[in-house]
C-alpha positions as CSV (number, residue, x, y, z in Angstrom):
1,M,-34.1,2.4,-11.8
2,W,-35.4,-1.8,-12.5
3,E,-37.2,-3.3,-10.1
4,P,-36.7,-7.1,-10.8
5,T,-39.7,-9.2,-11.2
6,Q,-40.9,-12.0,-8.9
7,E,-39.9,-14.6,-11.7
8,E,-36.2,-12.6,-12.5
9,V,-35.6,-13.5,-8.2
10,D,-36.7,-17.1,-9.0
11,Q,-34.2,-17.1,-11.5
12,L,-31.1,-15.6,-9.6
13,K,-32.8,-18.0,-6.1
14,K,-32.1,-21.1,-9.0
15,M,-28.7,-20.0,-9.9
16,N,-27.4,-19.9,-6.3
17,N,-29.2,-22.8,-5.5
18,V,-31.2,-20.8,-2.9
19,T,-34.8,-21.8,-2.2
20,G,-37.7,-20.6,-0.4
21,A,-38.9,-16.8,-0.4
22,K,-36.6,-16.0,2.6
23,H,-34.3,-13.5,1.2
24,D,-36.4,-12.5,-1.6
25,G,-36.1,-8.8,0.1
26,F,-32.4,-9.4,0.0
27,Y,-32.5,-10.0,-3.8
28,R,-35.0,-7.6,-5.1
29,A,-33.1,-4.7,-3.4
30,I,-29.4,-5.6,-4.3
31,A,-30.3,-6.9,-7.9
32,P,-30.9,-3.4,-9.3
33,I,-27.5,-1.9,-7.3
34,L,-25.6,-4.8,-9.3
35,F,-27.0,-4.2,-12.4
36,D,-25.8,-1.0,-12.7
37,V,-22.2,-1.7,-11.3
38,A,-22.5,-4.1,-14.5
39,K,-23.6,-1.5,-16.6
40,D,-20.7,0.9,-15.1
41,H,-17.9,-2.1,-15.3
42,C,-18.8,-3.0,-18.9
43,N,-19.4,0.5,-20.3
44,R,-22.4,-0.5,-21.8
45,T,-26.1,0.5,-21.4
46,W,-28.1,-2.1,-21.6
47,E,-32.2,-2.4,-20.8
48,P,-32.8,-5.0,-17.8
49,S,-35.2,-6.9,-20.7
50,E,-32.3,-7.0,-22.9
51,M,-29.7,-8.2,-20.0
52,P,-27.6,-10.8,-20.7
53,Q,-27.0,-14.0,-19.1
54,G,-23.3,-13.4,-18.1
55,V,-24.9,-10.3,-16.6
56,R,-27.6,-12.4,-14.7
57,L,-24.9,-14.9,-13.9
58,F,-22.8,-12.3,-12.2
59,I,-25.6,-10.4,-10.3
60,A,-26.5,-14.2,-8.9
61,K,-22.9,-14.8,-7.9
62,A,-22.2,-11.1,-6.1
63,I,-25.6,-11.6,-4.2
64,Q,-24.4,-15.0,-3.2
65,F,-21.2,-13.7,-2.3
66,N,-22.9,-11.0,0.3
67,M,-24.7,-13.4,2.0
68,Q,-21.8,-15.3,3.3
69,T,-20.4,-14.5,6.7
70,T,-17.1,-15.1,5.7
71,G,-14.6,-12.6,4.4
72,L,-12.9,-11.9,7.5
73,K,-9.2,-10.4,6.6
74,G,-7.9,-9.8,10.2
75,R,-8.2,-9.6,14.0
76,V,-6.6,-8.2,16.7
77,M,-7.3,-9.1,20.0
78,G,-6.0,-6.3,21.6
79,T,-9.0,-3.0,22.3
80,V,-10.6,-5.8,19.7
81,S,-10.4,-4.9,15.7
82,Y,-11.6,-6.9,13.0
83,S,-11.1,-6.0,9.1
84,Y,-13.2,-7.7,6.3
85,D,-12.4,-8.3,2.7
86,T,-15.6,-6.7,0.9
87,E,-13.8,-7.1,-2.5
88,F,-15.6,-9.2,-5.2
89,P,-13.3,-12.0,-6.0
90,K,-12.2,-12.0,-9.5
91,A,-13.9,-14.7,-10.7
92,I,-17.2,-13.0,-10.4
93,W,-15.9,-10.2,-12.5
94,T,-14.8,-12.7,-15.2
95,Y,-18.5,-13.2,-15.9
96,L,-19.1,-9.8,-17.6
97,R,-15.3,-10.1,-19.6
98,P,-16.8,-10.7,-22.8
99,Y,-19.5,-8.2,-22.2
100,K,-17.0,-5.0,-21.8
101,K,-16.7,-2.4,-23.8
102,V,-13.0,-1.2,-24.7
103,K,-12.0,2.1,-24.4
104,F,-9.3,4.2,-26.2
105,H,-7.9,7.3,-24.9
106,A,-6.1,9.1,-27.8
107,L,-2.6,10.4,-26.9
108,R,-1.9,14.1,-26.9
């Protein structure tokens, strides 16, 4: 699994306009997971050294989305029930569109 260097973490934080070292551990932990998500979504196998900039932008914006406390979809007050929207918005997925490899399936 890819282990981002401090320089790569700083680059992702700069894309999100985040300063300080408070969230470095979170960036280090979730960036490799999001890199694998991007590879699976695009049907590609990149090495971290050859990762396209659009994928780096996807990772940065997905981390930014995960750091937000918003996302409350519904709330019920009787016996307290909350539901959260945990799906990434379409705008974040569009960063991966140029890199997505098309799959063709033969009809039988």
